[in-house]
C-alpha positions as CSV (number, residue, x, y, z in Angstrom):
1,M,27.2,33.4,15.2
2,S,27.2,31.4,18.3
3,F,28.2,32.7,21.7
4,V,31.2,30.4,21.8
5,R,32.5,31.8,18.5
6,R,31.9,35.4,19.5
7,L,33.9,34.8,22.8
8,R,36.7,33.0,21.0
9,L,37.7,35.9,18.8
10,P,38.4,38.4,21.5
11,L,40.3,35.7,23.5
12,V,42.5,34.9,20.5
13,L,43.1,38.6,19.9
14,T,44.0,39.1,23.5
15,A,46.4,36.0,23.4
16,V,48.1,37.3,20.3
17,L,48.6,40.7,21.8
18,L,50.1,39.3,25.0
19,T,52.3,37.0,23.0
20,S,53.6,39.9,20.9
21,A,54.0,42.2,23.8
22,C,56.1,39.7,25.5
23,G,58.1,38.8,22.3
24,D,60.5,41.7,22.5
25,P,62.9,42.8,25.2
26,P,61.4,45.7,27.3
27,D,64.2,48.1,25.9
28,K,62.2,51.3,26.7
29,E,61.5,50.2,30.3
30,L,65.1,49.2,30.9
31,Q,66.3,52.6,29.6
32,Q,63.8,54.3,31.9
33,A,65.0,52.3,34.8
34,R,68.7,53.3,34.0
35,S,67.8,56.8,33.7
36,A,65.9,56.7,37.1
37,I,68.9,55.1,38.8
38,E,71.2,57.9,37.3
39,S,68.9,60.5,38.4
40,A,68.7,59.0,42.0
41,R,72.5,58.7,42.1
42,G,72.7,62.5,41.1
43,A,70.3,63.2,43.9
44,G,72.6,61.5,46.4
45,A,70.5,58.3,46.9
46,E,73.8,56.3,47.2
47,V,74.5,58.1,50.4
48,Y,71.2,59.2,51.8
49,A,68.9,56.2,50.5
50,R,71.4,53.5,50.3
51,D,69.0,50.5,50.7
52,E,66.3,51.6,48.3
53,F,69.1,52.7,45.8
54,S,70.8,49.3,46.1
55,A,67.4,47.4,45.6
56,A,66.9,49.5,42.4
57,E,70.3,48.5,41.0
58,T,69.7,44.8,42.0
59,A,66.3,45.0,40.2
60,L,67.9,46.4,37.0
61,K,70.7,43.7,37.2
62,S,67.9,41.1,37.4
63,A,66.1,42.6,34.5
64,T,69.1,42.6,32.4
65,E,69.8,38.9,33.3
66,A,66.1,38.0,32.5
67,V,66.7,39.6,28.9
68,D,69.7,37.4,28.6
69,Q,67.5,34.5,29.3
70,R,64.9,35.7,27.0
71,D,62.3,35.8,29.8
72,Y,60.9,39.2,28.6
73,R,57.9,39.3,30.9
74,L,60.2,38.9,34.0
75,A,62.5,41.5,32.5
76,L,59.7,43.9,32.2
77,N,58.5,43.5,35.8
78,R,62.1,43.9,37.1
79,A,62.7,47.0,35.0
80,L,59.5,48.6,36.3
81,D,60.4,47.6,39.8
82,A,63.9,49.1,39.3
83,R,62.6,52.3,38.0
84,E,60.0,52.7,40.9
85,R,62.6,51.9,43.5
86,A,65.1,54.5,41.9
87,Q,62.4,57.1,42.0
88,N,61.7,56.4,45.7
89,A,65.4,56.4,46.4
90,A,65.7,59.9,44.8
91,Q,62.8,61.3,46.8
92,E,64.1,59.7,50.1
93,A,67.5,61.1,49.4
94,A,66.2,64.6,48.8
95,S,64.3,64.4,52.1
96,R,67.2,63.1,54.1
97,K,69.6,65.4,52.4
98,A,67.6,68.4,53.6
99,A,67.5,67.0,57.1
100,A,71.3,66.5,57.1
101,R,71.8,70.0,55.8
102,T,69.7,71.4,58.7
103,E,71.5,69.4,61.3
104,T,74.9,70.4,59.8
105,S,74.0,73.9,59.6
106,R,73.2,73.8,63.4
107,A,76.4,72.0,64.2
108,V,78.6,74.6,62.4
109,A,76.8,77.4,64.0
110,A,77.3,75.8,67.4
111,A,81.0,75.5,66.6
112,G,81.2,79.2,65.6
113,R,79.4,80.3,68.9
114,A,81.8,78.1,71.0
115,L,84.7,79.7,69.2
116,D,83.5,83.1,70.0
117,E,82.9,82.2,73.6
118,A,86.3,80.7,73.9
119,R,87.9,83.9,72.5
120,V,85.9,85.9,75.1
121,R,87.2,83.6,77.9
122,L,90.6,83.9,76.6
123,K,90.4,87.8,76.7
124,A,89.2,87.6,80.3
125,A,91.9,85.1,81.2
126,E,94.5,87.5,79.7
127,G,93.1,90.4,81.6
128,A,93.1,88.4,84.8
129,R,96.7,87.6,84.4
130,V,96.1,83.8,84.5
131,A,99.4,81.7,84.2
132,A,101.2,82.1,80.8
133,K,101.2,78.4,80.4
134,V,97.4,78.2,80.6
135,V,97.0,81.2,78.1
136,A,99.4,79.8,75.7
137,A,97.7,76.5,75.7
138,A,94.3,78.1,75.3
139,R,95.7,80.2,72.4
140,R,96.8,76.9,70.6
141,T,93.5,75.2,71.2
142,I,91.6,78.2,69.8
143,A,93.9,78.4,66.8
144,D,93.4,74.6,66.0
145,N,89.8,75.0,66.3
146,E,89.7,78.1,64.1
147,V,91.0,75.9,61.4
148,A,88.5,73.1,62.3
149,V,85.6,75.5,62.1
150,Q,86.7,76.8,58.8
151,E,87.1,73.2,57.5
152,A,83.5,72.4,58.7
153,R,82.2,75.5,56.8
154,T,84.0,74.5,53.7
155,A,82.7,71.0,53.9
156,F,79.3,72.3,54.4
157,G,79.6,74.6,51.5
158,Q,80.6,71.5,49.3
159,G,77.6,69.5,50.6
160,D,79.7,66.9,52.7
161,F,77.5,67.2,55.5
162,A,78.7,64.1,57.4
163,H,82.3,65.4,57.5
164,A,81.1,69.0,58.4
165,T,79.1,67.7,61.3
166,E,81.9,65.5,62.6
167,V,84.4,68.3,62.6
168,A,82.2,71.0,63.8
169,S,80.9,68.7,66.7
170,A,84.5,67.9,67.7
171,A,85.5,71.5,67.7
172,T,82.4,72.5,69.8
173,T,83.3,69.9,72.4
174,Q,87.0,71.2,72.6
175,L,86.0,74.8,72.6
176,R,83.3,74.5,75.4
177,A,85.7,72.5,77.6
178,L,88.3,75.2,77.0
179,A,85.9,78.0,77.9
180,K,84.9,76.3,81.1
181,E,88.4,75.7,81.9
182,L,89.3,79.5,81.4
183,E,86.2,80.5,83.2
184,S,87.3,78.6,86.4
185,A,90.9,80.0,86.0
186,T,89.4,83.5,86.2
187,A,86.9,83.0,88.8
188,P,87.7,84.8,92.1
189,P,88.5,82.4,95.0
190,S,85.5,81.7,97.0
191,R,85.4,83.2,100.5
192,R,85.0,80.9,103.6
193,R,82.2,81.5,105.9
194,R,83.1,82.0,109.5
């Protein structure tokens, strides 16, 4: 058998295998890509890894369109790309979600501390006999922000970190301003030097 004949047989077999491999739609890979996208969605990738998740969905759509056009090789490449992007999106989402949870936990804790401080300042203002109008306004602000802090805690418990952070930060700002106002209302008047 000549060298050319021995080389021709493996080449023909390779061509047949490649043709048969690309002759059917990549159903398995498409299903894996869909599954990976659903897993990424469940991990919060739509919120925490929006760009990579969107790219995975686009790649899957492109793979489906390639199947419709009977370009199975392109469909296979796009399906594999979609699966990989979805897996990356899930990992990115998990990382970002953990960071958001930590940041939100700090914001909610800061709001709780600001609420406690405002209550202490209110008690001091009541004891120092600050004007009733000032005390009444402080009580309203504290009551409103007690509700806000509770709302932030509830949102945190439900995993709505963006809303919890927003509400907690707003409450913290208002309560700190109130504490400062009450502190200056209860401070003794400064003495003038002679």
